[in-house]
C-alpha positions as CSV (number, residue, x, y, z in Angstrom):
1,M,-35.1,17.8,-15.1
2,K,-32.1,19.8,-14.6
3,N,-33.0,20.2,-11.3
4,V,-32.9,16.6,-10.6
5,F,-29.6,16.8,-12.5
6,Q,-28.2,19.4,-10.2
7,N,-28.8,17.8,-7.4
8,L,-27.4,14.9,-8.5
9,V,-24.1,16.8,-8.7
10,L,-24.7,18.3,-5.2
11,S,-25.0,15.3,-3.7
12,A,-21.9,14.0,-5.3
13,A,-19.8,16.8,-4.3
14,A,-21.2,16.6,-1.0
15,L,-19.7,12.7,-0.6
16,A,-16.7,13.4,-1.7
17,I,-16.0,16.2,0.6
18,I,-17.2,14.1,3.4
19,V,-14.9,10.9,2.0
20,F,-12.2,12.9,1.4
21,A,-12.5,14.3,5.7
22,V,-12.7,11.1,6.8
23,A,-10.2,9.1,4.9
24,P,-7.4,8.5,7.5
25,A,-4.7,10.6,8.1
26,S,-2.6,7.9,8.8
27,A,-3.2,6.5,4.6
28,A,-1.2,9.7,3.9
29,K,2.0,8.9,5.5
30,V,2.9,5.8,3.1
31,K,3.8,6.9,-0.4
32,A,4.4,4.5,-3.1
33,V,7.7,3.4,-3.8
34,G,9.6,2.1,-6.9
35,C,11.7,-0.8,-7.4
36,S,15.0,0.0,-6.5
37,A,17.6,-1.4,-4.4
38,D,17.2,1.8,-1.7
39,S,13.7,0.3,-1.3
40,I,14.1,-3.3,-1.6
41,A,16.9,-3.6,0.9
42,K,13.7,-1.1,3.3
43,A,11.2,-3.7,2.5
44,A,13.7,-6.7,3.9
45,S,14.5,-4.6,7.0
46,I,10.7,-4.6,7.8
47,V,10.1,-8.0,7.5
48,D,13.2,-9.0,9.0
49,G,11.9,-6.6,12.0
50,L,8.5,-8.3,12.6
51,P,8.4,-10.8,15.2
52,D,9.0,-14.5,14.7
53,T,4.9,-14.7,15.7
54,D,4.1,-12.0,13.3
55,A,2.1,-13.9,10.7
56,N,3.3,-11.0,8.2
57,K,6.1,-12.1,8.4
58,L,5.5,-15.1,6.2
59,V,3.4,-12.7,3.9
60,G,6.5,-10.8,3.9
61,H,9.1,-13.5,2.7
62,K,6.9,-14.4,-0.3
63,E,6.3,-10.6,-1.4
64,M,10.1,-10.1,-0.9
65,T,10.8,-13.5,-3.0
66,D,8.0,-12.3,-5.2
67,A,9.5,-8.9,-5.9
68,N,13.2,-10.1,-6.2
69,Q,12.1,-12.7,-9.3
70,A,9.7,-9.9,-10.4
71,L,13.2,-7.5,-10.8
72,V,15.5,-10.4,-12.0
73,N,12.6,-10.6,-15.1
74,G,12.3,-7.0,-15.4
75,K,9.5,-6.4,-14.6
76,M,9.7,-3.0,-12.5
77,G,5.9,-2.7,-12.0
78,E,5.1,-5.6,-10.2
79,C,8.4,-4.8,-8.3
80,A,7.0,-2.2,-7.1
81,M,3.5,-3.6,-6.2
82,H,5.3,-6.1,-4.2
83,V,7.8,-3.6,-2.3
84,N,4.4,-1.7,-1.6
85,K,3.1,-4.5,-0.1
86,V,5.5,-4.9,2.5
87,M,6.3,-1.1,3.1
88,H,2.2,-0.7,3.8
89,M,2.8,-4.1,6.1
90,G,4.9,-2.4,8.5
91,M,2.4,0.4,9.0
92,T,0.0,-1.4,10.3
93,K,-0.8,-4.0,13.0
94,P,0.6,-7.5,13.4
95,A,-2.1,-9.8,12.4
96,S,-2.8,-12.1,14.7
């Protein structure tokens, strides 16, 4: 039984090493941001910079509306979540 447990632990450790080795490097470039005037302004500029034909532009406007509403209601975590969605949207390919 002890050998089975050791093999399971070693297998899990090997799998974790492989997953971290192949994780996209670009994911490390995007940091989570809080809900501040600066982060909201940066997210808004990302949405405004998207081409009008980009499907993400409409989604981005909705996320910004939701972020502002959450900010007004004092829900800072929810606001940060919406701002982060927009920030990640700016790092991805446009939807077609």
